[in-house]
Every structure is written in structure tokens, then in C-alpha cells.
N, C-alpha and C positions, 0 to 999 in steps of 0.2 A: 179675512182668513189668516191663518198663521202658517208660514212656510219657514221651516228651520228656525223657529223662534222669532221671526220677523213678521210684523203685521203687513198684509198686502191687501190691495183692493184691485180686482181685475188683473192680478199678477204683478201690480206695481208695488214695490216696497215703500212703506210709509214710516216716517219718523214717529217716535212715541208722542210727540207734541201734536202731529197731524191726526193721529189716531184719536187722541183725547178731544181735539176740536171738532172732528168731522164724524165721529161715531154716531150712526143713526141719522145723519143729515144728508141731504142731496149734494152731489158734486157733478161737475161737468167733465166729460171724458173727451179728450182730443185724440182722434184716431186718424192718422195719415192714410191716404188712399192705398198706398202700397202695403199697409199692414193687413189688408183683407186678402183672403184667398178662397177659392172654391173648396168646400170641405170635402175631404176624402174619407173621414171617419165621422166621429161625433161632431155635429155642427154647433157652433156657438150661436148662430143666427139663422132664422128662416125668414127671408124677406121677399117682397114682390119687387122685381126689377121694373122700373118705370121707363128708363131710356138707356140705350146702349150706344156708345160711340166708339167704333173701331179707330185706333190711332196707328196701326201698323204693328209695332212690337207688343202692344197690349190692347186691352179693351177697357174703356171707362164705363162703369155701370152706375147709374143713378137710382137711388131708392130712398125711402123714408125710414129713419131709425130714431125711435124715441121722439117722433114729431118733428125731426130735423132732416132736411134734404141732405143726403150723404152720398159721397162718390167713392167708389172702390176701383183700384187699378188691378185688373185681372188678366189672366192669360187670354190670348186671342180666341174668339169664338167659344168661350167657356160658359157664357150665359146669353140669354135672349130676352129682349124687351117683352113686357107683359106676361112674364112667367115667374114662378117662384124659384128661388135659389137658396141653397144651403151654403152659408159662408162661415169661415173660421177667421179669427182675429188673433194676431200675435200680441197677446195681452201684456207681455213684458215690455212693450214699447209704447203703450198707451200713456198719455200724459193727463193728469187730473188737475182740475181748476176749481177754485172757489166760485160758486155761481154769483155771489154778491160783488166781490172785488175783481173777479176774472184773473186773479193771481194764481200762479202754479202752486200746487200743493206738493210739498216734499215730505 
């Protein structure tokens, strides 16, 4: 996508070189657990929560995203195991990686 004349992928600004190299190719997205939240409006993701682990100040929720086991750090008691949840992602903090070299894409 283009945002203010800058190419972005999932909200992450990409250099012109990265755009040229990765246009139309798969990339890996690194999403930290704290970048997820329960969606209050339009959801980025609709997932099935597999496991919930209360930790006191927050809840760790485990689900499969793109075939990969993923962990989200959410507000306490905001989701339950074995139920669907609508999650949002702070896409401006997602880090992209080359799937072959596992090097960060800038």
C-alpha cells in the first residue's frame, strides 16, 4: 500500500529497494504478543483461541495464525479458550523478515 507516498506492508514503511525485491513475494511478519488487542471496531483477525493463561496483569492467549502457533498478551479475562476472538494488531510495529535469509526487511 502507499501511505503519504511511502510504500508500506501491514503498516510498515519499506524502502524502495525492499519494495522492488519483495513485491509479490512472501515475507515473514514478526508480531510481538503486546501488539495484539481485542478488537473494538473492525477486526484485523478472527481466530480460535486454543489456550488461555492468566498471568495477573494480563492474559496470554495462544492461537494459530498462518499455520504458526502465536501468543497474544491481552487484557485480563478478555478472551476464553476454545472460543473465537476478534483481534486487532498494531501494524505500525510489525517487523518483516525475508523467509530465506531471516534477515529484517527495511
